[in-house]
A tleap script that builds the chain and sets N, CA, C and O, in Angstrom:
source leaprc.protein.ff14SB
mol = sequence {
  NPHE GLN THR ARG SER ASP ARG LEU THR LEU
  ALA ASN PHE ASP GLU ARG LEU ARG GLU LEU
  GLU ASP ILE ARG TYR GLU CYS GLU GLN SER
  ARG THR LEU SER ARG ASP ILE TYR ALA THR
  GLU THR TYR LYS ILE ALA SER GLU GLU HIE
  SER ILE THR ILE LYS LEU PHE TYR GLN TYR
  LEU TYR GLU GLU ASN GLN PHE TYR ASN ASN
  ILE SER ARG TYR LEU SER SER LYS ILE PRO
  GLU ILE GLU GLN ARG LEU GLU ASN ASP ASP
  LEU ILE PRO LEU PHE ASP TYR ASP LEU ILE
  LYS HIE CYS SER LYS LYS CLYS
}
set mol.1.N position { 28.652 -132.096 149.027 }
set mol.1.CA position { 28.794 -131.112 147.771 }
set mol.1.C position { 30.181 -131.402 148.079 }
set mol.1.O position { 30.603 -132.295 147.345 }
set mol.2.N position { 31.067 -130.952 148.928 }
set mol.2.CA position { 32.139 -131.024 148.852 }
set mol.2.C position { 32.777 -132.354 148.620 }
set mol.2.O position { 33.594 -132.636 147.744 }
set mol.3.N position { 32.307 -133.077 149.487 }
set mol.3.CA position { 32.516 -134.690 149.191 }
set mol.3.C position { 31.978 -135.608 147.874 }
set mol.3.O position { 31.686 -136.799 147.770 }
set mol.4.N position { 31.986 -134.467 146.909 }
set mol.4.CA position { 31.701 -135.607 145.972 }
set mol.4.C position { 32.960 -135.487 144.845 }
set mol.4.O position { 33.564 -134.485 144.462 }
set mol.5.N position { 33.111 -136.897 144.470 }
set mol.5.CA position { 34.250 -138.118 143.553 }
set mol.5.C position { 34.939 -137.297 142.707 }
set mol.5.O position { 36.142 -137.396 142.464 }
set mol.6.N position { 34.043 -136.333 142.171 }
set mol.6.CA position { 34.241 -135.574 140.893 }
set mol.6.C position { 34.800 -133.895 141.244 }
set mol.6.O position { 35.144 -133.042 140.426 }
set mol.7.N position { 34.755 -133.818 142.423 }
set mol.7.CA position { 34.763 -132.761 142.672 }
set mol.7.C position { 35.841 -131.550 142.016 }
set mol.7.O position { 35.689 -130.360 141.741 }
set mol.8.N position { 37.424 -132.863 141.887 }
set mol.8.CA position { 38.827 -132.290 140.983 }
set mol.8.C position { 38.340 -131.735 139.492 }
set mol.8.O position { 38.913 -130.765 138.997 }
set mol.9.N position { 37.481 -132.265 138.952 }
set mol.9.CA position { 36.801 -132.059 137.969 }
set mol.9.C position { 35.658 -131.009 137.109 }
set mol.9.O position { 35.094 -131.047 136.015 }
set mol.10.N position { 35.690 -129.969 138.423 }
set mol.10.CA position { 34.696 -129.250 138.528 }
set mol.10.C position { 35.456 -127.983 138.557 }
set mol.10.O position { 36.342 -127.717 139.369 }
set mol.11.N position { 35.028 -127.214 137.586 }
set mol.11.CA position { 35.689 -126.031 137.137 }
set mol.11.C position { 35.954 -124.841 137.968 }
set mol.11.O position { 35.284 -123.897 137.547 }
set mol.12.N position { 36.893 -124.436 139.291 }
set mol.12.CA position { 36.946 -123.499 139.771 }
set mol.12.C position { 36.075 -123.885 140.675 }
set mol.12.O position { 35.244 -123.015 140.937 }
set mol.13.N position { 35.962 -124.884 141.252 }
set mol.13.CA position { 35.284 -125.296 142.555 }
set mol.13.C position { 35.834 -124.396 143.383 }
set mol.13.O position { 35.392 -123.322 142.974 }
set mol.14.N position { 36.589 -124.168 144.376 }
set mol.14.CA position { 37.590 -123.976 145.535 }
set mol.14.C position { 37.443 -122.707 145.268 }
set mol.14.O position { 37.272 -122.097 146.324 }
set mol.15.N position { 37.422 -121.782 144.043 }
set mol.15.CA position { 37.318 -119.901 143.982 }
set mol.15.C position { 35.578 -119.940 144.107 }
set mol.15.O position { 35.170 -118.938 144.695 }
set mol.16.N position { 34.848 -120.569 143.821 }
set mol.16.CA position { 33.630 -120.989 143.918 }
set mol.16.C position { 32.996 -120.667 145.437 }
set mol.16.O position { 32.230 -119.786 145.828 }
set mol.17.N position { 33.696 -121.830 146.145 }
set mol.17.CA position { 33.092 -122.243 147.424 }
set mol.17.C position { 33.377 -120.794 147.977 }
set mol.17.O position { 32.524 -119.996 148.366 }
set mol.18.N position { 35.088 -120.560 147.927 }
set mol.18.CA position { 35.185 -119.198 148.432 }
set mol.18.C position { 34.372 -118.147 148.957 }
set mol.18.O position { 34.115 -117.616 150.037 }
set mol.19.N position { 34.013 -118.051 147.508 }
set mol.19.CA position { 33.420 -117.149 147.263 }
set mol.19.C position { 32.096 -116.789 147.657 }
set mol.19.O position { 31.822 -115.620 147.930 }
set mol.20.N position { 30.912 -118.087 147.725 }
set mol.20.CA position { 30.328 -118.532 148.293 }
set mol.20.C position { 30.288 -118.022 149.851 }
set mol.20.O position { 29.451 -117.181 150.181 }
set mol.21.N position { 31.165 -118.526 150.740 }
set mol.21.CA position { 31.031 -118.450 151.998 }
set mol.21.C position { 31.320 -116.821 152.347 }
set mol.21.O position { 30.723 -116.252 153.261 }
set mol.22.N position { 32.307 -116.162 151.502 }
set mol.22.CA position { 32.257 -114.996 151.004 }
set mol.22.C position { 31.212 -113.770 151.411 }
set mol.22.O position { 31.209 -112.743 152.088 }
set mol.23.N position { 30.437 -114.449 150.664 }
set mol.23.CA position { 28.872 -113.782 150.337 }
set mol.23.C position { 28.491 -113.889 151.620 }
set mol.23.O position { 28.158 -112.890 152.259 }
set mol.24.N position { 28.498 -115.376 152.257 }
set mol.24.CA position { 27.489 -115.606 153.621 }
set mol.24.C position { 27.635 -114.881 154.665 }
set mol.24.O position { 26.828 -114.464 155.495 }
set mol.25.N position { 29.728 -114.672 154.440 }
set mol.25.CA position { 29.626 -113.667 155.615 }
set mol.25.C position { 29.726 -112.278 155.490 }
set mol.25.O position { 29.839 -111.476 156.416 }
set mol.26.N position { 29.676 -112.022 154.209 }
set mol.26.CA position { 29.107 -110.828 153.912 }
set mol.26.C position { 27.939 -109.895 154.574 }
set mol.26.O position { 27.981 -108.796 155.128 }
set mol.27.N position { 26.662 -110.990 154.219 }
set mol.27.CA position { 25.512 -111.082 154.630 }
set mol.27.C position { 25.168 -110.767 155.719 }
set mol.27.O position { 24.454 -109.824 156.060 }
set mol.28.N position { 25.868 -111.871 156.572 }
set mol.28.CA position { 25.979 -112.175 157.978 }
set mol.28.C position { 26.257 -110.811 158.489 }
set mol.28.O position { 25.540 -109.989 159.058 }
set mol.29.N position { 27.803 -110.803 158.036 }
set mol.29.CA position { 27.686 -108.987 158.380 }
set mol.29.C position { 26.653 -108.062 158.740 }
set mol.29.O position { 26.205 -107.512 159.747 }
set mol.30.N position { 26.480 -108.110 157.630 }
set mol.30.CA position { 25.155 -106.744 156.711 }
set mol.30.C position { 24.216 -106.958 158.219 }
set mol.30.O position { 24.149 -106.213 159.197 }
set mol.31.N position { 23.555 -108.269 157.955 }
set mol.31.CA position { 22.428 -108.533 158.793 }
set mol.31.C position { 23.131 -107.684 160.815 }
set mol.31.O position { 22.521 -106.946 161.589 }
set mol.32.N position { 24.650 -108.330 160.929 }
set mol.32.CA position { 24.372 -108.029 162.963 }
set mol.32.C position { 24.402 -106.019 162.438 }
set mol.32.O position { 23.545 -105.297 162.948 }
set mol.33.N position { 25.436 -105.405 161.454 }
set mol.33.CA position { 25.904 -103.924 161.722 }
set mol.33.C position { 24.246 -103.277 161.625 }
set mol.33.O position { 23.806 -102.620 162.568 }
set mol.34.N position { 23.362 -103.562 160.315 }
set mol.34.CA position { 21.928 -103.526 160.783 }
set mol.34.C position { 21.045 -103.352 161.974 }
set mol.34.O position { 20.697 -102.341 162.583 }
set mol.35.N position { 20.694 -105.032 162.187 }
set mol.35.CA position { 20.768 -104.698 163.794 }
set mol.35.C position { 21.219 -103.708 164.767 }
set mol.35.O position { 20.369 -102.983 165.284 }
set mol.36.N position { 22.539 -103.576 165.106 }
set mol.36.CA position { 23.240 -103.062 165.674 }
set mol.36.C position { 22.765 -101.422 165.407 }
set mol.36.O position { 22.398 -100.722 166.351 }
set mol.37.N position { 22.814 -101.000 164.240 }
set mol.37.CA position { 22.308 -99.695 164.127 }
set mol.37.C position { 20.907 -99.085 164.513 }
set mol.37.O position { 20.610 -98.005 165.023 }
set mol.38.N position { 19.992 -100.384 164.000 }
set mol.38.CA position { 18.586 -100.287 164.654 }
set mol.38.C position { 18.534 -99.947 166.779 }
set mol.38.O position { 18.068 -99.123 167.567 }
set mol.39.N position { 19.429 -101.345 166.795 }
set mol.39.CA position { 19.373 -100.977 168.093 }
set mol.39.C position { 19.746 -99.311 168.740 }
set mol.39.O position { 19.124 -98.551 169.482 }
set mol.40.N position { 21.315 -99.211 167.907 }
set mol.40.CA position { 21.945 -97.350 168.866 }
set mol.40.C position { 20.579 -96.874 168.294 }
set mol.40.O position { 19.800 -96.613 169.210 }
set mol.41.N position { 20.232 -96.747 167.475 }
set mol.41.CA position { 19.055 -95.185 167.103 }
set mol.41.C position { 17.773 -95.565 168.038 }
set mol.41.O position { 17.297 -94.562 168.570 }
set mol.42.N position { 17.160 -96.679 168.334 }
set mol.42.CA position { 16.221 -97.189 169.293 }
set mol.42.C position { 16.576 -96.493 170.661 }
set mol.42.O position { 15.926 -95.719 171.364 }
set mol.43.N position { 17.853 -97.047 170.797 }
set mol.43.CA position { 17.946 -96.839 172.499 }
set mol.43.C position { 18.639 -95.223 172.578 }
set mol.43.O position { 18.554 -94.580 173.624 }
set mol.44.N position { 19.319 -94.667 171.359 }
set mol.44.CA position { 19.386 -93.239 171.524 }
set mol.44.C position { 18.451 -92.536 171.910 }
set mol.44.O position { 18.287 -91.947 172.978 }
set mol.45.N position { 17.605 -92.629 170.682 }
set mol.45.CA position { 16.180 -91.948 171.150 }
set mol.45.C position { 15.334 -92.107 172.628 }
set mol.45.O position { 14.642 -91.392 173.353 }
set mol.46.N position { 15.652 -92.986 172.611 }
set mol.46.CA position { 14.389 -93.371 174.089 }
set mol.46.C position { 15.612 -92.325 175.103 }
set mol.46.O position { 15.144 -91.339 175.673 }
set mol.47.N position { 16.974 -92.602 175.236 }
set mol.47.CA position { 17.798 -91.700 176.490 }
set mol.47.C position { 17.912 -90.294 175.958 }
set mol.47.O position { 18.417 -89.664 176.887 }
set mol.48.N position { 17.735 -89.589 175.091 }
set mol.48.CA position { 17.748 -88.420 174.786 }
set mol.48.C position { 16.405 -87.961 175.545 }
set mol.48.O position { 16.607 -87.806 176.750 }
set mol.49.N position { 15.545 -87.795 175.280 }
set mol.49.CA position { 14.306 -87.417 176.270 }
set mol.49.C position { 13.193 -88.136 176.827 }
set mol.49.O position { 12.328 -88.812 176.270 }
set mol.50.N position { 13.420 -87.808 178.244 }
set mol.50.CA position { 12.547 -88.295 178.962 }
set mol.50.C position { 11.050 -88.675 178.682 }
set mol.50.O position { 10.450 -89.693 179.026 }
set mol.51.N position { 10.478 -87.283 177.765 }
set mol.51.CA position { 9.259 -87.061 177.619 }
set mol.51.C position { 8.821 -88.079 176.337 }
set mol.51.O position { 7.731 -88.652 176.366 }
set mol.52.N position { 10.001 -88.296 174.930 }
set mol.52.CA position { 9.896 -88.798 174.336 }
set mol.52.C position { 10.287 -90.167 175.092 }
set mol.52.O position { 9.146 -89.732 174.933 }
set mol.53.N position { 10.581 -91.069 175.588 }
set mol.53.CA position { 10.695 -91.930 176.436 }
set mol.53.C position { 9.169 -92.554 176.734 }
set mol.53.O position { 8.571 -93.560 176.353 }
set mol.54.N position { 8.781 -91.168 177.822 }
set mol.54.CA position { 7.342 -92.186 178.303 }
set mol.54.C position { 6.051 -91.730 177.508 }
set mol.54.O position { 4.970 -92.060 177.995 }
set mol.55.N position { 6.062 -90.934 176.219 }
set mol.55.CA position { 5.169 -90.264 175.374 }
set mol.55.C position { 5.172 -91.390 174.392 }
set mol.55.O position { 4.551 -92.441 174.232 }
set mol.56.N position { 6.235 -90.661 173.738 }
set mol.56.CA position { 6.004 -91.223 172.088 }
set mol.56.C position { 6.811 -92.724 171.816 }
set mol.56.O position { 6.704 -93.354 170.764 }
set mol.57.N position { 7.632 -93.154 172.982 }
set mol.57.CA position { 8.895 -94.285 172.279 }
set mol.57.C position { 7.417 -95.475 172.731 }
set mol.57.O position { 7.151 -96.501 172.106 }
set mol.58.N position { 6.842 -95.076 173.659 }
set mol.58.CA position { 5.770 -96.499 173.884 }
set mol.58.C position { 5.327 -96.185 173.612 }
set mol.58.O position { 6.306 -95.799 174.250 }
set mol.59.N position { 3.730 -95.124 172.626 }
set mol.59.CA position { 3.191 -95.632 171.515 }
set mol.59.C position { 3.954 -96.086 170.554 }
set mol.59.O position { 3.290 -96.962 170.000 }
set mol.60.N position { 5.143 -95.972 169.957 }
set mol.60.CA position { 5.532 -96.665 169.010 }
set mol.60.C position { 6.041 -98.022 168.927 }
set mol.60.O position { 6.141 -98.489 167.793 }
set mol.61.N position { 6.430 -98.841 170.049 }
set mol.61.CA position { 6.631 -100.022 169.790 }
set mol.61.C position { 5.144 -100.742 170.473 }
set mol.61.O position { 4.995 -101.963 170.499 }
set mol.62.N position { 4.187 -99.853 170.963 }
set mol.62.CA position { 3.083 -100.327 170.660 }
set mol.62.C position { 2.566 -100.990 169.800 }
set mol.62.O position { 2.224 -102.170 169.869 }
set mol.63.N position { 2.416 -99.784 168.352 }
set mol.63.CA position { 2.100 -99.681 167.222 }
set mol.63.C position { 3.143 -100.490 166.407 }
set mol.63.O position { 2.796 -101.106 165.399 }
set mol.64.N position { 4.385 -100.484 166.837 }
set mol.64.CA position { 4.763 -101.061 165.738 }
set mol.64.C position { 4.049 -102.832 166.156 }
set mol.64.O position { 3.728 -103.640 165.284 }
set mol.65.N position { 3.943 -103.082 167.648 }
set mol.65.CA position { 4.126 -104.853 167.914 }
set mol.65.C position { 2.758 -104.981 167.546 }
set mol.65.O position { 2.382 -106.147 167.423 }
set mol.66.N position { 1.574 -103.738 167.254 }
set mol.66.CA position { 0.095 -104.226 166.699 }
set mol.66.C position { 0.464 -104.107 165.465 }
set mol.66.O position { 0.574 -105.304 165.200 }
set mol.67.N position { 0.760 -103.522 164.434 }
set mol.67.CA position { 1.483 -103.501 163.272 }
set mol.67.C position { 1.774 -105.430 163.075 }
set mol.67.O position { 0.931 -106.225 162.659 }
set mol.68.N position { 2.700 -105.645 163.363 }
set mol.68.CA position { 3.289 -107.379 163.755 }
set mol.68.C position { 2.074 -108.335 163.992 }
set mol.68.O position { 1.916 -109.274 163.212 }
set mol.69.N position { 1.168 -108.132 165.076 }
set mol.69.CA position { 0.307 -108.832 165.650 }
set mol.69.C position { -0.595 -108.917 164.150 }
set mol.69.O position { -0.854 -109.838 163.375 }
set mol.70.N position { -0.860 -107.716 164.183 }
set mol.70.CA position { -2.118 -107.936 162.587 }
set mol.70.C position { -1.630 -108.886 161.631 }
set mol.70.O position { -2.241 -109.920 161.363 }
set mol.71.N position { -0.354 -108.499 161.024 }
set mol.71.CA position { 0.181 -109.507 159.968 }
set mol.71.C position { 0.160 -110.976 160.036 }
set mol.71.O position { -0.076 -111.941 159.310 }
set mol.72.N position { 0.503 -110.712 161.205 }
set mol.72.CA position { 0.502 -112.430 161.606 }
set mol.72.C position { -0.667 -112.961 161.564 }
set mol.72.O position { -0.799 -114.040 160.987 }
set mol.73.N position { -1.755 -112.330 162.157 }
set mol.73.CA position { -3.396 -112.561 162.394 }
set mol.73.C position { -3.310 -112.882 160.745 }
set mol.73.O position { -3.411 -114.061 160.404 }
set mol.74.N position { -3.154 -112.006 159.878 }
set mol.74.CA position { -4.143 -112.294 158.688 }
set mol.74.C position { -3.108 -113.062 158.029 }
set mol.74.O position { -3.671 -113.709 157.146 }
set mol.75.N position { -1.552 -113.363 158.033 }
set mol.75.CA position { -0.880 -114.388 157.547 }
set mol.75.C position { -1.284 -115.873 157.753 }
set mol.75.O position { -1.226 -116.758 156.900 }
set mol.76.N position { -1.856 -116.030 159.514 }
set mol.76.CA position { -2.098 -117.343 159.756 }
set mol.76.C position { -3.602 -117.794 159.253 }
set mol.76.O position { -3.754 -118.977 158.946 }
set mol.77.N position { -4.824 -116.799 159.150 }
set mol.77.CA position { -5.774 -116.701 158.417 }
set mol.77.C position { -5.680 -117.252 156.472 }
set mol.77.O position { -6.595 -117.857 155.915 }
set mol.78.N position { -4.950 -117.022 156.092 }
set mol.78.CA position { -4.817 -117.122 155.180 }
set mol.78.C position { -4.231 -118.818 154.854 }
set mol.78.O position { -4.680 -119.634 154.049 }
set mol.79.N position { -3.432 -118.904 155.519 }
set mol.79.CA position { -2.646 -119.821 155.230 }
set mol.79.C position { -3.508 -121.592 155.272 }
set mol.79.O position { -2.954 -122.584 154.798 }
set mol.80.N position { -4.533 -121.619 155.756 }
set mol.80.CA position { -5.377 -122.626 155.068 }
set mol.80.C position { -6.273 -122.282 153.947 }
set mol.80.O position { -7.032 -123.217 153.690 }
set mol.81.N position { -6.412 -121.387 153.300 }
set mol.81.CA position { -7.343 -120.966 151.995 }
set mol.81.C position { -5.756 -121.258 150.778 }
set mol.81.O position { -5.830 -121.665 149.619 }
set mol.82.N position { -4.872 -121.005 151.302 }
set mol.82.CA position { -3.127 -121.195 150.293 }
set mol.82.C position { -3.242 -123.090 150.687 }
set mol.82.O position { -3.315 -123.851 149.722 }
set mol.83.N position { -3.244 -123.470 151.617 }
set mol.83.CA position { -3.015 -125.074 151.924 }
set mol.83.C position { -4.410 -125.947 150.772 }
set mol.83.O position { -4.271 -127.083 150.320 }
set mol.84.N position { -5.841 -124.912 150.487 }
set mol.84.CA position { -6.474 -125.711 150.397 }
set mol.84.C position { -6.415 -125.967 148.671 }
set mol.84.O position { -6.747 -126.844 147.873 }
set mol.85.N position { -5.661 -124.377 148.649 }
set mol.85.CA position { -5.987 -124.071 146.776 }
set mol.85.C position { -4.823 -125.701 146.645 }
set mol.85.O position { -5.108 -126.654 145.920 }
set mol.86.N position { -3.481 -125.621 147.590 }
set mol.86.CA position { -3.030 -126.410 146.711 }
set mol.86.C position { -3.104 -127.728 146.474 }
set mol.86.O position { -2.498 -128.497 145.728 }
set mol.87.N position { -3.911 -127.827 147.206 }
set mol.87.CA position { -4.790 -129.607 147.953 }
set mol.87.C position { -5.191 -129.446 146.260 }
set mol.87.O position { -4.679 -130.203 145.436 }
set mol.88.N position { -6.123 -128.415 145.879 }
set mol.88.CA position { -7.496 -129.136 144.736 }
set mol.88.C position { -6.810 -128.106 143.647 }
set mol.88.O position { -7.656 -127.885 142.780 }
set mol.89.N position { -6.162 -127.730 143.502 }
set mol.89.CA position { -5.725 -127.062 142.198 }
set mol.89.C position { -5.314 -128.122 141.324 }
set mol.89.O position { -4.683 -129.020 141.881 }
set mol.90.N position { -5.559 -128.266 139.826 }
set mol.90.CA position { -4.872 -129.212 139.221 }
set mol.90.C position { -3.944 -128.760 138.671 }
set mol.90.O position { -4.046 -128.083 137.648 }
set mol.91.N position { -2.388 -129.164 139.480 }
set mol.91.CA position { -1.228 -128.357 138.881 }
set mol.91.C position { -0.715 -128.629 137.549 }
set mol.91.O position { -0.285 -129.714 137.157 }
set mol.92.N position { -0.826 -127.187 136.667 }
set mol.92.CA position { 0.029 -127.939 135.334 }
set mol.92.C position { 1.209 -127.246 134.929 }
set mol.92.O position { 1.436 -126.045 134.781 }
set mol.93.N position { 2.089 -128.527 134.745 }
set mol.93.CA position { 3.551 -128.072 134.322 }
set mol.93.C position { 3.676 -127.053 133.380 }
set mol.93.O position { 3.239 -126.912 132.237 }
set mol.94.N position { 4.889 -125.868 134.663 }
set mol.94.CA position { 5.686 -125.204 133.421 }
set mol.94.C position { 6.098 -125.583 132.440 }
set mol.94.O position { 5.955 -124.728 131.565 }
set mol.95.N position { 6.810 -126.935 131.914 }
set mol.95.CA position { 8.059 -126.865 130.824 }
set mol.95.C position { 6.818 -127.885 130.258 }
set mol.95.O position { 5.882 -128.357 130.903 }
set mol.96.N position { 7.120 -128.037 128.947 }
set mol.96.CA position { 6.757 -129.162 127.445 }
set mol.96.C position { 5.299 -129.517 128.223 }
set mol.96.O position { 4.724 -130.505 128.679 }
set mol.97.N position { 5.013 -127.656 128.034 }
set mol.97.CA position { 3.337 -127.488 128.190 }
set mol.97.C position { 3.003 -126.476 127.441 }
set mol.97.O position { 3.442 -125.336 127.595 }
set mol.98.N position { 1.849 -126.986 126.200 }
set mol.98.CA position { 1.691 -125.708 125.740 }
set mol.98.C position { 1.350 -124.325 125.946 }
set mol.98.O position { 0.257 -124.128 126.477 }
set mol.99.N position { 2.114 -123.231 125.612 }
set mol.99.CA position { 2.245 -122.492 126.324 }
set mol.99.C position { 0.218 -121.684 126.280 }
set mol.99.O position { -0.570 -121.262 127.126 }
set mol.100.N position { 0.217 -121.862 124.844 }
set mol.100.CA position { -1.289 -121.029 125.451 }
set mol.100.C position { -2.577 -121.845 126.496 }
set mol.100.O position { -3.363 -121.270 127.248 }
set mol.101.N position { -2.475 -123.188 126.261 }
set mol.101.CA position { -3.238 -123.906 127.236 }
set mol.101.C position { -2.555 -123.865 128.528 }
set mol.101.O position { -3.170 -124.451 129.419 }
set mol.102.N position { -1.475 -123.341 128.857 }
set mol.102.CA position { -1.442 -123.114 129.796 }
set mol.102.C position { -1.863 -121.679 130.192 }
set mol.102.O position { -2.703 -121.739 131.090 }
set mol.103.N position { -1.721 -121.062 130.017 }
set mol.103.CA position { -2.075 -118.893 129.852 }
set mol.103.C position { -3.413 -119.134 129.845 }
set mol.103.O position { -4.077 -118.262 130.405 }
set mol.104.N position { -4.393 -120.636 129.086 }
set mol.104.CA position { -5.694 -120.304 128.911 }
set mol.104.C position { -6.698 -120.865 130.272 }
set mol.104.O position { -7.924 -120.970 130.320 }
set mol.105.N position { -5.934 -121.089 131.045 }
set mol.105.CA position { -6.234 -122.205 132.317 }
set mol.105.C position { -6.801 -121.011 133.211 }
set mol.105.O position { -6.151 -120.079 133.686 }
set mol.106.N position { -8.357 -121.295 133.343 }
set mol.106.CA position { -8.792 -120.627 134.610 }
set mol.106.C position { -9.461 -120.887 135.634 }
set mol.106.O position { -10.314 -121.674 135.223 }
set mol.107.N position { -9.603 -120.748 136.585 }
set mol.107.CA position { -9.824 -121.053 137.626 }
set mol.107.C position { -10.991 -120.904 137.941 }
set mol.107.O position { -11.368 -121.205 139.073 }
savepdb mol mol.pdb
quit
């Protein structure tokens, strides 16, 4: 993209490129900040009260782990079904196709 021969003819190319880089930087900063806030709060709770750490914090982490494992298993079980549908379905183009025919297609 940056090495295109018609780069100079593109309107506001440099400005758009800087804007895109700024957006990427801001997104990365936001992700880092959110991750840091989460870790800080998690460790703060864990260090405040020993009984919280022993009783509730362990259970919380266990439940969170179970939750994500269940999601992972569910999605893993659905992937073959989705792949099968993609392979077997007759795909209808979205553009240049009669809307009534497109909407009336039934499984």
